[in-house]
Predicted model as a PDB file, atoms N, CA, C, CB and O in Angstrom, pLDDT in the B-factor column:
MODEL        1                                                                  
ATOM      1  N   ARG A   1       0.793  -1.186  -0.121  1.00 79.00           N  
ATOM      2  CA  ARG A   1      -0.148   0.163  -0.008  1.00 79.00           C  
ATOM      3  C   ARG A   1       0.777   1.080   0.331  1.00 79.00           C  
ATOM      4  CB  ARG A   1      -1.390   0.187   1.102  1.00 79.00           C  
ATOM      5  O   ARG A   1       0.217   2.167   0.473  1.00 79.00           O  
ATOM      6  N   GLN A   2       2.264   1.161   0.583  1.00 84.00           N  
ATOM      7  CA  GLN A   2       2.965   2.326   0.634  1.00 84.00           C  
ATOM      8  C   GLN A   2       3.384   2.623  -0.661  1.00 84.00           C  
ATOM      9  CB  GLN A   2       4.025   2.285   1.527  1.00 84.00           C  
ATOM     10  O   GLN A   2       3.432   3.804  -1.004  1.00 84.00           O  
ATOM     11  N   ALA A   3       3.734   1.622  -1.530  1.00 81.00           N  
ATOM     12  CA  ALA A   3       4.077   1.863  -3.212  1.00 81.00           C  
ATOM     13  C   ALA A   3       3.039   2.331  -3.782  1.00 81.00           C  
ATOM     14  CB  ALA A   3       4.455   0.614  -4.098  1.00 81.00           C  
ATOM     15  O   ALA A   3       3.286   3.130  -4.685  1.00 81.00           O  
ATOM     16  N   GLN A   4       1.657   2.059  -3.519  1.00 79.00           N  
ATOM     17  CA  GLN A   4       0.670   2.602  -4.062  1.00 79.00           C  
ATOM     18  C   GLN A   4       0.605   4.325  -4.055  1.00 79.00           C  
ATOM     19  CB  GLN A   4      -0.403   1.955  -3.403  1.00 79.00           C  
ATOM     20  O   GLN A   4       0.545   5.196  -4.923  1.00 79.00           O  
ATOM     21  N   LYS A   5       0.654   4.286  -2.506  1.00 87.00           N  
ATOM     22  CA  LYS A   5       0.177   5.683  -2.015  1.00 87.00           C  
ATOM     23  C   LYS A   5       1.334   6.962  -2.474  1.00 87.00           C  
ATOM     24  CB  LYS A   5       0.021   5.581  -0.191  1.00 87.00           C  
ATOM     25  O   LYS A   5       1.064   8.145  -2.686  1.00 87.00           O  
ATOM     26  N   TYR A   6       2.729   6.264  -2.545  1.00 91.00           N  
ATOM     27  CA  TYR A   6       3.648   7.296  -3.495  1.00 91.00           C  
ATOM     28  C   TYR A   6       3.872   6.832  -4.898  1.00 91.00           C  
ATOM     29  CB  TYR A   6       5.149   7.507  -2.893  1.00 91.00           C  
ATOM     30  O   TYR A   6       4.997   6.801  -5.397  1.00 91.00           O  
ATOM     31  N   HIS A   7       2.966   6.532  -5.423  1.00 87.00           N  
ATOM     32  CA  HIS A   7       2.942   6.137  -6.976  1.00 87.00           C  
ATOM     33  C   HIS A   7       4.394   5.454  -7.152  1.00 87.00           C  
ATOM     34  CB  HIS A   7       2.722   7.597  -8.106  1.00 87.00           C  
ATOM     35  O   HIS A   7       5.002   6.004  -8.070  1.00 87.00           O  
ATOM     36  N   VAL A   8       5.063   4.503  -6.591  1.00 86.00           N  
ATOM     37  CA  VAL A   8       5.850   3.636  -6.871  1.00 86.00           C  
ATOM     38  C   VAL A   8       5.757   2.717  -7.672  1.00 86.00           C  
ATOM     39  CB  VAL A   8       6.092   3.258  -6.128  1.00 86.00           C  
ATOM     40  O   VAL A   8       5.088   1.799  -7.198  1.00 86.00           O  
ATOM     41  N   PRO A   9       6.213   2.476  -8.945  1.00 86.00           N  
ATOM     42  CA  PRO A   9       6.304   1.182  -9.646  1.00 86.00           C  
ATOM     43  C   PRO A   9       6.206  -0.164  -9.169  1.00 86.00           C  
ATOM     44  CB  PRO A   9       7.319   1.159 -10.156  1.00 86.00           C  
ATOM     45  O   PRO A   9       7.129  -0.395  -8.389  1.00 86.00           O  
ATOM     46  N   LEU A  10       5.373  -1.233  -9.352  1.00 84.00           N  
ATOM     47  CA  LEU A  10       5.585  -2.327  -8.550  1.00 84.00           C  
ATOM     48  C   LEU A  10       6.075  -3.388  -9.612  1.00 84.00           C  
ATOM     49  CB  LEU A  10       4.268  -2.736  -7.701  1.00 84.00           C  
ATOM     50  O   LEU A  10       5.789  -3.172 -10.789  1.00 84.00           O  
ATOM     51  N   LEU A  11       6.761  -4.469  -9.293  1.00 85.00           N  
ATOM     52  CA  LEU A  11       7.292  -5.493  -9.681  1.00 85.00           C  
ATOM     53  C   LEU A  11       7.025  -6.735  -9.003  1.00 85.00           C  
ATOM     54  CB  LEU A  11       8.424  -5.253  -9.725  1.00 85.00           C  
ATOM     55  O   LEU A  11       7.762  -7.108  -8.090  1.00 85.00           O  
ATOM     56  N   ILE A  12       5.787  -7.563  -9.467  1.00 85.00           N  
ATOM     57  CA  ILE A  12       5.418  -8.934  -8.708  1.00 85.00           C  
ATOM     58  C   ILE A  12       6.330 -10.086  -9.490  1.00 85.00           C  
ATOM     59  CB  ILE A  12       3.581  -9.326  -8.831  1.00 85.00           C  
ATOM     60  O   ILE A  12       6.561 -10.079 -10.699  1.00 85.00           O  
ATOM     61  N   PHE A  13       6.709 -10.890  -8.716  1.00 85.00           N  
ATOM     62  CA  PHE A  13       6.995 -12.088  -9.339  1.00 85.00           C  
ATOM     63  C   PHE A  13       6.255 -13.611  -8.851  1.00 85.00           C  
ATOM     64  CB  PHE A  13       8.452 -12.132  -9.187  1.00 85.00           C  
ATOM     65  O   PHE A  13       6.330 -14.046  -7.702  1.00 85.00           O  
ATOM     66  N   ALA A  14       5.686 -14.156  -9.751  1.00 80.00           N  
ATOM     67  CA  ALA A  14       4.816 -15.264  -8.939  1.00 80.00           C  
ATOM     68  C   ALA A  14       5.886 -16.546  -9.223  1.00 80.00           C  
ATOM     69  CB  ALA A  14       2.953 -15.564  -9.666  1.00 80.00           C  
ATOM     70  O   ALA A  14       6.394 -16.850 -10.302  1.00 80.00           O  
ATOM     71  N   ASN A  15       6.078 -17.238  -7.826  1.00 78.00           N  
ATOM     72  CA  ASN A  15       6.996 -18.402  -7.885  1.00 78.00           C  
ATOM     73  C   ASN A  15       6.135 -19.476  -7.638  1.00 78.00           C  
ATOM     74  CB  ASN A  15       8.187 -18.379  -6.894  1.00 78.00           C  
ATOM     75  O   ASN A  15       4.934 -19.285  -7.451  1.00 78.00           O  
ATOM     76  N   LYS A  16       6.631 -20.568  -7.619  1.00 76.00           N  
ATOM     77  CA  LYS A  16       6.233 -21.795  -7.448  1.00 76.00           C  
ATOM     78  C   LYS A  16       5.010 -22.256  -8.342  1.00 76.00           C  
ATOM     79  CB  LYS A  16       5.983 -21.913  -6.100  1.00 76.00           C  
ATOM     80  O   LYS A  16       4.062 -22.845  -7.824  1.00 76.00           O  
ATOM     81  N   LEU A  17       5.038 -22.065  -9.256  1.00 75.00           N  
ATOM     82  CA  LEU A  17       4.000 -22.595 -10.546  1.00 75.00           C  
ATOM     83  C   LEU A  17       4.181 -23.927 -10.857  1.00 75.00           C  
ATOM     84  CB  LEU A  17       4.217 -21.852 -11.972  1.00 75.00           C  
ATOM     85  O   LEU A  17       3.236 -24.532 -11.363  1.00 75.00           O  
ATOM     86  N   ASP A  18       5.202 -24.482 -10.650  1.00 74.00           N  
ATOM     87  CA  ASP A  18       5.686 -25.880 -10.615  1.00 74.00           C  
ATOM     88  C   ASP A  18       5.247 -26.866  -9.541  1.00 74.00           C  
ATOM     89  CB  ASP A  18       7.052 -25.829 -10.540  1.00 74.00           C  
ATOM     90  O   ASP A  18       5.552 -28.058  -9.546  1.00 74.00           O  
ATOM     91  N   LYS A  19       4.387 -26.165  -8.477  1.00 78.00           N  
ATOM     92  CA  LYS A  19       4.028 -27.150  -7.315  1.00 78.00           C  
ATOM     93  C   LYS A  19       2.529 -27.253  -7.431  1.00 78.00           C  
ATOM     94  CB  LYS A  19       4.499 -26.616  -5.754  1.00 78.00           C  
ATOM     95  O   LYS A  19       1.866 -26.372  -7.978  1.00 78.00           O  
ATOM     96  N   VAL A  20       2.066 -28.214  -6.969  1.00 82.00           N  
ATOM     97  CA  VAL A  20       0.514 -28.638  -6.862  1.00 82.00           C  
ATOM     98  C   VAL A  20      -0.365 -27.264  -6.687  1.00 82.00           C  
ATOM     99  CB  VAL A  20       0.237 -29.724  -5.437  1.00 82.00           C  
ATOM    100  O   VAL A  20      -0.076 -26.586  -5.701  1.00 82.00           O  
ATOM    101  N   GLY A  21      -1.273 -26.849  -7.433  1.00 82.00           N  
ATOM    102  CA  GLY A  21      -2.205 -25.827  -7.209  1.00 82.00           C  
ATOM    103  C   GLY A  21      -1.522 -24.357  -8.086  1.00 82.00           C  
ATOM    104  O   GLY A  21      -2.174 -23.339  -8.317  1.00 82.00           O  
ATOM    105  N   GLY A  22      -0.363 -24.540  -8.394  1.00 81.00           N  
ATOM    106  CA  GLY A  22       0.198 -23.414  -9.088  1.00 81.00           C  
ATOM    107  C   GLY A  22      -0.642 -22.928 -10.296  1.00 81.00           C  
ATOM    108  O   GLY A  22      -0.801 -23.700 -11.242  1.00 81.00           O  
ATOM    109  N   ASP A  23      -1.158 -21.758 -10.313  1.00 84.00           N  
ATOM    110  CA  ASP A  23      -2.133 -21.267 -11.321  1.00 84.00           C  
ATOM    111  C   ASP A  23      -1.733 -19.812 -11.651  1.00 84.00           C  
ATOM    112  CB  ASP A  23      -3.663 -21.351 -10.774  1.00 84.00           C  
ATOM    113  O   ASP A  23      -1.959 -18.976 -10.776  1.00 84.00           O  
ATOM    114  N   PHE A  24      -1.061 -19.333 -13.021  1.00 87.00           N  
ATOM    115  CA  PHE A  24      -0.471 -18.149 -13.151  1.00 87.00           C  
ATOM    116  C   PHE A  24      -1.637 -17.184 -13.400  1.00 87.00           C  
ATOM    117  CB  PHE A  24       0.593 -18.173 -14.226  1.00 87.00           C  
ATOM    118  O   PHE A  24      -1.531 -15.996 -13.096  1.00 87.00           O  
ATOM    119  N   TYR A  25      -2.727 -17.681 -13.943  1.00 88.00           N  
ATOM    120  CA  TYR A  25      -3.903 -16.998 -14.174  1.00 88.00           C  
ATOM    121  C   TYR A  25      -4.625 -16.593 -13.123  1.00 88.00           C  
ATOM    122  CB  TYR A  25      -4.654 -17.647 -14.884  1.00 88.00           C  
ATOM    123  O   TYR A  25      -5.224 -15.518 -13.072  1.00 88.00           O  
ATOM    124  N   ALA A  26      -4.595 -17.386 -12.301  1.00 89.00           N  
ATOM    125  CA  ALA A  26      -5.339 -16.890 -11.007  1.00 89.00           C  
ATOM    126  C   ALA A  26      -4.644 -16.030 -10.121  1.00 89.00           C  
ATOM    127  CB  ALA A  26      -5.745 -17.982 -10.178  1.00 89.00           C  
ATOM    128  O   ALA A  26      -5.158 -15.214  -9.356  1.00 89.00           O  
ATOM    129  N   SER A  27      -3.530 -16.252 -10.266  1.00 88.00           N  
ATOM    130  CA  SER A  27      -2.567 -15.111  -9.808  1.00 88.00           C  
ATOM    131  C   SER A  27      -2.529 -13.930 -10.124  1.00 88.00           C  
ATOM    132  CB  SER A  27      -1.515 -15.288 -10.013  1.00 88.00           C  
ATOM    133  O   SER A  27      -2.444 -12.991  -9.332  1.00 88.00           O  
ATOM    134  N   LEU A  28      -2.597 -13.849 -11.512  1.00 90.00           N  
ATOM    135  CA  LEU A  28      -2.671 -12.509 -12.066  1.00 90.00           C  
ATOM    136  C   LEU A  28      -4.260 -12.006 -11.937  1.00 90.00           C  
ATOM    137  CB  LEU A  28      -2.118 -12.538 -13.670  1.00 90.00           C  
ATOM    138  O   LEU A  28      -4.441 -10.788 -11.937  1.00 90.00           O  
ATOM    139  N   GLU A  29      -5.119 -12.660 -11.855  1.00 92.00           N  
ATOM    140  CA  GLU A  29      -6.476 -11.981 -11.783  1.00 92.00           C  
ATOM    141  C   GLU A  29      -6.456 -11.549 -10.321  1.00 92.00           C  
ATOM    142  CB  GLU A  29      -7.818 -12.985 -12.183  1.00 92.00           C  
ATOM    143  O   GLU A  29      -7.061 -10.508 -10.065  1.00 92.00           O  
ATOM    144  N   SER A  30      -5.853 -12.191  -9.329  1.00 90.00           N  
ATOM    145  CA  SER A  30      -5.730 -11.620  -7.784  1.00 90.00           C  
ATOM    146  C   SER A  30      -5.061 -10.269  -7.874  1.00 90.00           C  
ATOM    147  CB  SER A  30      -4.775 -12.635  -6.733  1.00 90.00           C  
ATOM    148  O   SER A  30      -5.487  -9.301  -7.244  1.00 90.00           O  
ATOM    149  N   ILE A  31      -3.688 -10.203  -8.909  1.00 89.00           N  
ATOM    150  CA  ILE A  31      -3.309  -9.155  -8.495  1.00 89.00           C  
ATOM    151  C   ILE A  31      -4.184  -7.779  -9.581  1.00 89.00           C  
ATOM    152  CB  ILE A  31      -1.625  -9.333  -8.511  1.00 89.00           C  
ATOM    153  O   ILE A  31      -4.115  -6.573  -9.347  1.00 89.00           O  
ATOM    154  N   HIS A  32      -4.825  -8.325 -10.553  1.00 91.00           N  
ATOM    155  CA  HIS A  32      -5.720  -7.176 -10.867  1.00 91.00           C  
ATOM    156  C   HIS A  32      -6.664  -6.881  -9.936  1.00 91.00           C  
ATOM    157  CB  HIS A  32      -6.395  -7.342 -12.026  1.00 91.00           C  
ATOM    158  O   HIS A  32      -6.710  -5.654  -9.856  1.00 91.00           O  
ATOM    159  N   SER A  33      -7.463  -7.400  -9.170  1.00 93.00           N  
ATOM    160  CA  SER A  33      -8.392  -7.042  -8.288  1.00 93.00           C  
ATOM    161  C   SER A  33      -7.906  -6.549  -7.109  1.00 93.00           C  
ATOM    162  CB  SER A  33      -9.176  -7.993  -8.057  1.00 93.00           C  
ATOM    163  O   SER A  33      -8.590  -5.638  -6.642  1.00 93.00           O  
ATOM    164  N   ARG A  34      -6.693  -6.946  -6.321  1.00 88.00           N  
ATOM    165  CA  ARG A  34      -6.229  -6.372  -5.227  1.00 88.00           C  
ATOM    166  C   ARG A  34      -5.048  -5.213  -5.399  1.00 88.00           C  
ATOM    167  CB  ARG A  34      -5.808  -7.474  -4.430  1.00 88.00           C  
ATOM    168  O   ARG A  34      -4.766  -4.372  -4.544  1.00 88.00           O  
ATOM    169  N   VAL A  35      -4.526  -5.339  -6.489  1.00 85.00           N  
ATOM    170  CA  VAL A  35      -3.230  -4.477  -6.706  1.00 85.00           C  
ATOM    171  C   VAL A  35      -3.659  -3.152  -7.655  1.00 85.00           C  
ATOM    172  CB  VAL A  35      -1.952  -5.475  -7.532  1.00 85.00           C  
ATOM    173  O   VAL A  35      -3.864  -2.017  -7.226  1.00 85.00           O  
ATOM    174  N   SER A  36      -3.750  -3.643  -9.222  1.00 84.00           N  
ATOM    175  CA  SER A  36      -4.334  -2.801 -10.004  1.00 84.00           C  
ATOM    176  C   SER A  36      -4.606  -3.370 -11.436  1.00 84.00           C  
ATOM    177  CB  SER A  36      -3.556  -1.653 -10.002  1.00 84.00           C  
ATOM    178  O   SER A  36      -3.889  -4.268 -11.877  1.00 84.00           O  
ATOM    179  N   LYS A  37      -5.697  -2.822 -12.200  1.00 88.00           N  
ATOM    180  CA  LYS A  37      -6.053  -3.586 -13.194  1.00 88.00           C  
ATOM    181  C   LYS A  37      -5.012  -3.278 -14.495  1.00 88.00           C  
ATOM    182  CB  LYS A  37      -7.576  -3.312 -13.454  1.00 88.00           C  
ATOM    183  O   LYS A  37      -5.014  -3.940 -15.533  1.00 88.00           O  
ATOM    184  N   GLU A  38      -4.242  -2.286 -14.250  1.00 85.00           N  
ATOM    185  CA  GLU A  38      -3.221  -2.120 -15.373  1.00 85.00           C  
ATOM    186  C   GLU A  38      -2.122  -3.027 -15.246  1.00 85.00           C  
ATOM    187  CB  GLU A  38      -2.653  -0.742 -15.434  1.00 85.00           C  
ATOM    188  O   GLU A  38      -1.338  -3.030 -16.195  1.00 85.00           O  
ATOM    189  N   ALA A  39      -1.894  -3.774 -14.319  1.00 89.00           N  
ATOM    190  CA  ALA A  39      -0.749  -4.772 -14.387  1.00 89.00           C  
ATOM    191  C   ALA A  39      -0.844  -5.649 -15.641  1.00 89.00           C  
ATOM    192  CB  ALA A  39      -0.740  -5.706 -13.108  1.00 89.00           C  
ATOM    193  O   ALA A  39      -1.897  -5.851 -16.245  1.00 89.00           O  
ATOM    194  N   PHE A  40       0.016  -6.009 -15.881  1.00 90.00           N  
ATOM    195  CA  PHE A  40       0.223  -7.073 -17.128  1.00 90.00           C  
ATOM    196  C   PHE A  40       1.539  -7.798 -16.980  1.00 90.00           C  
ATOM    197  CB  PHE A  40       0.247  -6.311 -18.645  1.00 90.00           C  
ATOM    198  O   PHE A  40       2.599  -7.380 -16.513  1.00 90.00           O  
ATOM    199  N   ALA A  41       1.239  -8.965 -17.477  1.00 92.00           N  
ATOM    200  CA  ALA A  41       2.388 -10.249 -17.577  1.00 92.00           C  
ATOM    201  C   ALA A  41       3.629  -9.668 -18.654  1.00 92.00           C  
ATOM    202  CB  ALA A  41       1.529 -11.941 -18.368  1.00 92.00           C  
ATOM    203  O   ALA A  41       3.381  -8.877 -19.564  1.00 92.00           O  
ATOM    204  N   VAL A  42       4.734 -10.112 -18.423  1.00 92.00           N  
ATOM    205  CA  VAL A  42       6.025  -9.810 -18.924  1.00 92.00           C  
ATOM    206  C   VAL A  42       6.416 -11.142 -19.320  1.00 92.00           C  
ATOM    207  CB  VAL A  42       7.004  -9.102 -17.924  1.00 92.00           C  
ATOM    208  O   VAL A  42       7.048 -11.250 -20.371  1.00 92.00           O  
ATOM    209  N   GLN A  43       6.130 -12.224 -18.614  1.00 91.00           N  
ATOM    210  CA  GLN A  43       6.394 -13.711 -19.095  1.00 91.00           C  
ATOM    211  C   GLN A  43       5.104 -14.662 -18.541  1.00 91.00           C  
ATOM    212  CB  GLN A  43       7.988 -14.317 -18.403  1.00 91.00           C  
ATOM    213  O   GLN A  43       4.504 -14.463 -17.485  1.00 91.00           O  
ATOM    214  N   LEU A  44       4.834 -15.715 -19.488  1.00 90.00           N  
ATOM    215  CA  LEU A  44       4.174 -16.698 -19.661  1.00 90.00           C  
ATOM    216  C   LEU A  44       4.654 -17.906 -19.368  1.00 90.00           C  
ATOM    217  CB  LEU A  44       3.829 -16.667 -20.657  1.00 90.00           C  
ATOM    218  O   LEU A  44       5.614 -18.259 -20.054  1.00 90.00           O  
ATOM    219  N   PRO A  45       4.114 -18.949 -18.218  1.00 88.00           N  
ATOM    220  CA  PRO A  45       4.850 -20.013 -18.215  1.00 88.00           C  
ATOM    221  C   PRO A  45       4.140 -21.344 -19.422  1.00 88.00           C  
ATOM    222  CB  PRO A  45       4.899 -20.415 -16.549  1.00 88.00           C  
ATOM    223  O   PRO A  45       3.040 -21.287 -19.972  1.00 88.00           O  
ATOM    224  N   VAL A  46       4.783 -22.028 -19.507  1.00 89.00           N  
ATOM    225  CA  VAL A  46       4.166 -23.158 -20.479  1.00 89.00           C  
ATOM    226  C   VAL A  46       4.328 -24.206 -19.609  1.00 89.00           C  
ATOM    227  CB  VAL A  46       4.894 -23.455 -21.984  1.00 89.00           C  
ATOM    228  O   VAL A  46       5.404 -24.636 -19.193  1.00 89.00           O  
ATOM    229  N   GLY A  47       2.912 -24.721 -19.272  1.00 83.00           N  
ATOM    230  CA  GLY A  47       2.456 -25.862 -18.266  1.00 83.00           C  
ATOM    231  C   GLY A  47       2.602 -25.114 -16.932  1.00 83.00           C  
ATOM    232  O   GLY A  47       3.135 -24.039 -16.654  1.00 83.00           O  
ATOM    233  N   LEU A  48       1.825 -26.216 -16.051  1.00 78.00           N  
ATOM    234  CA  LEU A  48       1.685 -26.031 -14.586  1.00 78.00           C  
ATOM    235  C   LEU A  48       2.159 -27.151 -13.887  1.00 78.00           C  
ATOM    236  CB  LEU A  48       0.317 -25.780 -14.172  1.00 78.00           C  
ATOM    237  O   LEU A  48       2.288 -28.251 -14.424  1.00 78.00           O  
ATOM    238  N   GLU A  49       2.472 -26.877 -12.493  1.00 79.00           N  
ATOM    239  CA  GLU A  49       2.748 -28.190 -11.738  1.00 79.00           C  
ATOM    240  C   GLU A  49       3.721 -29.063 -12.291  1.00 79.00           C  
ATOM    241  CB  GLU A  49       1.572 -28.980 -11.614  1.00 79.00           C  
ATOM    242  O   GLU A  49       4.705 -28.551 -12.827  1.00 79.00           O  
ATOM    243  N   GLY A  50       3.605 -30.324 -12.248  1.00 76.00           N  
ATOM    244  CA  GLY A  50       4.617 -31.155 -12.801  1.00 76.00           C  
ATOM    245  C   GLY A  50       4.813 -31.207 -14.111  1.00 76.00           C  
ATOM    246  O   GLY A  50       5.524 -32.059 -14.644  1.00 76.00           O  
ATOM    247  N   GLU A  51       4.063 -30.102 -14.859  1.00 81.00           N  
ATOM    248  CA  GLU A  51       4.061 -30.219 -16.304  1.00 81.00           C  
ATOM    249  C   GLU A  51       4.837 -28.807 -16.893  1.00 81.00           C  
ATOM    250  CB  GLU A  51       2.412 -30.395 -16.859  1.00 81.00           C  
ATOM    251  O   GLU A  51       4.925 -28.429 -18.062  1.00 81.00           O  
ATOM    252  N   PHE A  52       5.332 -28.212 -15.724  1.00 81.00           N  
ATOM    253  CA  PHE A  52       6.079 -26.798 -16.211  1.00 81.00           C  
ATOM    254  C   PHE A  52       7.238 -27.244 -16.835  1.00 81.00           C  
ATOM    255  CB  PHE A  52       6.518 -25.697 -15.001  1.00 81.00           C  
ATOM    256  O   PHE A  52       7.959 -28.065 -16.268  1.00 81.00           O  
ATOM    257  N   LYS A  53       7.560 -26.710 -18.163  1.00 85.00           N  
ATOM    258  CA  LYS A  53       8.453 -26.814 -18.978  1.00 85.00           C  
ATOM    259  C   LYS A  53       9.376 -25.639 -19.319  1.00 85.00           C  
ATOM    260  CB  LYS A  53       7.883 -27.248 -19.923  1.00 85.00           C  
ATOM    261  O   LYS A  53      10.593 -25.751 -19.464  1.00 85.00           O  
ATOM    262  N   ALA A  54       8.575 -24.334 -19.450  1.00 89.00           N  
ATOM    263  CA  ALA A  54       9.183 -23.296 -19.912  1.00 89.00           C  
ATOM    264  C   ALA A  54       8.616 -22.022 -19.638  1.00 89.00           C  
ATOM    265  CB  ALA A  54       9.326 -23.451 -21.117  1.00 89.00           C  
ATOM    266  O   ALA A  54       7.547 -21.916 -19.037  1.00 89.00           O  
ATOM    267  N   VAL A  55       9.355 -20.928 -20.097  1.00 90.00           N  
ATOM    268  CA  VAL A  55       8.884 -19.495 -19.725  1.00 90.00           C  
ATOM    269  C   VAL A  55       8.974 -18.879 -21.209  1.00 90.00           C  
ATOM    270  CB  VAL A  55       9.942 -18.626 -18.466  1.00 90.00           C  
ATOM    271  O   VAL A  55       9.925 -19.063 -21.969  1.00 90.00           O  
ATOM    272  N   ILE A  56       7.745 -18.063 -21.515  1.00 94.00           N  
ATOM    273  CA  ILE A  56       8.250 -17.176 -22.685  1.00 94.00           C  
ATOM    274  C   ILE A  56       8.085 -15.694 -22.116  1.00 94.00           C  
ATOM    275  CB  ILE A  56       7.321 -17.417 -24.178  1.00 94.00           C  
ATOM    276  O   ILE A  56       7.220 -15.239 -21.367  1.00 94.00           O  
ATOM    277  N   ASP A  57       9.107 -15.134 -22.663  1.00 95.00           N  
ATOM    278  CA  ASP A  57       9.621 -13.848 -22.457  1.00 95.00           C  
ATOM    279  C   ASP A  57       8.819 -12.752 -23.244  1.00 95.00           C  
ATOM    280  CB  ASP A  57      11.069 -13.849 -22.844  1.00 95.00           C  
ATOM    281  O   ASP A  57       9.415 -12.478 -24.285  1.00 95.00           O  
ATOM    282  N   LEU A  58       7.822 -12.136 -23.105  1.00 95.00           N  
ATOM    283  CA  LEU A  58       7.111 -11.477 -24.024  1.00 95.00           C  
ATOM    284  C   LEU A  58       7.716 -10.090 -24.726  1.00 95.00           C  
ATOM    285  CB  LEU A  58       5.905 -11.236 -23.359  1.00 95.00           C  
ATOM    286  O   LEU A  58       7.253  -9.542 -25.727  1.00 95.00           O  
ATOM    287  N   ILE A  59       8.799  -9.688 -23.995  1.00 95.00           N  
ATOM    288  CA  ILE A  59       9.341  -8.606 -24.230  1.00 95.00           C  
ATOM    289  C   ILE A  59      10.306  -9.055 -25.291  1.00 95.00           C  
ATOM    290  CB  ILE A  59       9.858  -7.951 -23.039  1.00 95.00           C  
ATOM    291  O   ILE A  59      10.349  -8.418 -26.343  1.00 95.00           O  
ATOM    292  N   GLU A  60      11.219 -10.277 -25.074  1.00 95.00           N  
ATOM    293  CA  GLU A  60      12.090 -10.520 -25.757  1.00 95.00           C  
ATOM    294  C   GLU A  60      11.527 -11.382 -26.955  1.00 95.00           C  
ATOM    295  CB  GLU A  60      13.062 -11.026 -24.980  1.00 95.00           C  
ATOM    296  O   GLU A  60      12.101 -11.557 -28.030  1.00 95.00           O  
ATOM    297  N   ARG A  61      10.348 -11.868 -26.591  1.00 95.00           N  
ATOM    298  CA  ARG A  61       9.572 -12.716 -27.795  1.00 95.00           C  
ATOM    299  C   ARG A  61      10.330 -13.746 -28.159  1.00 95.00           C  
ATOM    300  CB  ARG A  61       9.265 -11.945 -29.124  1.00 95.00           C  
ATOM    301  O   ARG A  61      10.650 -14.007 -29.319  1.00 95.00           O  
ATOM    302  N   LYS A  62      10.792 -14.668 -26.677  1.00 96.00           N  
ATOM    303  CA  LYS A  62      11.562 -15.709 -26.549  1.00 96.00           C  
ATOM    304  C   LYS A  62      11.533 -16.679 -25.635  1.00 96.00           C  
ATOM    305  CB  LYS A  62      12.496 -15.364 -26.518  1.00 96.00           C  
ATOM    306  O   LYS A  62      11.496 -16.404 -24.436  1.00 96.00           O  
ATOM    307  N   ALA A  63      11.548 -17.988 -26.107  1.00 94.00           N  
ATOM    308  CA  ALA A  63      10.965 -19.136 -25.039  1.00 94.00           C  
ATOM    309  C   ALA A  63      12.324 -19.591 -24.332  1.00 94.00           C  
ATOM    310  CB  ALA A  63      10.088 -20.628 -25.880  1.00 94.00           C  
ATOM    311  O   ALA A  63      13.386 -19.564 -24.954  1.00 94.00           O  
ATOM    312  N   TYR A  64      12.240 -20.023 -22.966  1.00 91.00           N  
ATOM    313  CA  TYR A  64      13.265 -20.364 -22.283  1.00 91.00           C  
ATOM    314  C   TYR A  64      13.008 -21.608 -21.758  1.00 91.00           C  
ATOM    315  CB  TYR A  64      13.596 -19.470 -21.384  1.00 91.00           C  
ATOM    316  O   TYR A  64      12.465 -21.657 -20.654  1.00 91.00           O  
ATOM    317  N   LYS A  65      13.316 -22.711 -22.385  1.00 90.00           N  
ATOM    318  CA  LYS A  65      13.063 -24.095 -21.804  1.00 90.00           C  
ATOM    319  C   LYS A  65      14.004 -24.643 -20.888  1.00 90.00           C  
ATOM    320  CB  LYS A  65      12.964 -25.039 -22.809  1.00 90.00           C  
ATOM    321  O   LYS A  65      15.222 -24.489 -20.975  1.00 90.00           O  
ATOM    322  N   PHE A  66      13.285 -25.416 -19.831  1.00 78.00           N  
ATOM    323  CA  PHE A  66      14.047 -26.088 -18.494  1.00 78.00           C  
ATOM    324  C   PHE A  66      14.318 -27.173 -18.904  1.00 78.00           C  
ATOM    325  CB  PHE A  66      13.327 -26.277 -17.138  1.00 78.00           C  
ATOM    326  O   PHE A  66      13.378 -27.925 -19.162  1.00 78.00           O  
ATOM    327  N   ASP A  67      15.688 -27.632 -19.106  1.00 75.00           N  
ATOM    328  CA  ASP A  67      16.152 -29.078 -19.222  1.00 75.00           C  
ATOM    329  C   ASP A  67      16.949 -29.695 -18.074  1.00 75.00           C  
ATOM    330  CB  ASP A  67      16.995 -29.203 -20.412  1.00 75.00           C  
ATOM    331  O   ASP A  67      17.181 -29.054 -17.048  1.00 75.00           O  
ATOM    332  N   GLY A  68      17.336 -30.867 -18.251  1.00 65.00           N  
ATOM    333  CA  GLY A  68      18.191 -31.533 -17.199  1.00 65.00           C  
ATOM    334  C   GLY A  68      17.247 -31.490 -15.666  1.00 65.00           C  
ATOM    335  O   GLY A  68      16.081 -31.104 -15.599  1.00 65.00           O  
ATOM    336  N   LYS A  69      18.048 -31.968 -14.542  1.00 65.00           N  
ATOM    337  CA  LYS A  69      17.545 -32.277 -13.422  1.00 65.00           C  
ATOM    338  C   LYS A  69      17.066 -30.775 -12.900  1.00 65.00           C  
ATOM    339  CB  LYS A  69      18.592 -33.105 -12.541  1.00 65.00           C  
ATOM    340  O   LYS A  69      17.852 -29.844 -13.076  1.00 65.00           O  
ATOM    341  N   LEU A  70      16.048 -30.577 -12.390  1.00 60.00           N  
ATOM    342  CA  LEU A  70      15.557 -29.581 -11.761  1.00 60.00           C  
ATOM    343  C   LEU A  70      15.524 -28.166 -12.708  1.00 60.00           C  
ATOM    344  CB  LEU A  70      16.364 -29.498 -10.506  1.00 60.00           C  
ATOM    345  O   LEU A  70      15.260 -27.080 -12.191  1.00 60.00           O  
ATOM    346  N   GLY A  71      15.815 -28.308 -14.117  1.00 59.00           N  
ATOM    347  CA  GLY A  71      15.989 -27.058 -14.980  1.00 59.00           C  
ATOM    348  C   GLY A  71      17.528 -26.859 -14.782  1.00 59.00           C  
ATOM    349  O   GLY A  71      17.871 -25.706 -15.044  1.00 59.00           O  
ATOM    350  N   SER A  72      18.436 -27.600 -14.427  1.00 55.00           N  
ATOM    351  CA  SER A  72      19.728 -27.067 -14.502  1.00 55.00           C  
ATOM    352  C   SER A  72      20.698 -26.977 -15.889  1.00 55.00           C  
ATOM    353  CB  SER A  72      20.365 -27.814 -13.561  1.00 55.00           C  
ATOM    354  O   SER A  72      21.857 -26.569 -15.961  1.00 55.00           O  
ATOM    355  N   ASP A  73      19.897 -27.456 -16.874  1.00 52.00           N  
ATOM    356  CA  ASP A  73      20.924 -27.171 -18.157  1.00 52.00           C  
ATOM    357  C   ASP A  73      20.132 -26.006 -18.858  1.00 52.00           C  
ATOM    358  CB  ASP A  73      21.180 -28.651 -19.337  1.00 52.00           C  
ATOM    359  O   ASP A  73      20.571 -25.491 -19.886  1.00 52.00           O  
TER     360      ASP A  73                                                      
ENDMDL                                                                          
END                                                                             
């Protein structure tokens, strides 16, 4: 609330989308309703929970795929 009060830009990082119950779009909707309707995603996940495979960077227009054990490669 302090950031909003003083008009400080916010950056929100959604973590744990690879865990059970991870839902990117529900998180984004929550941000829209609780923080700002003007919020927008700069990255999109490819898959959720156990099927989480990559991230699409909407600014660079590039996908980053996770390979190897725990995405180490």
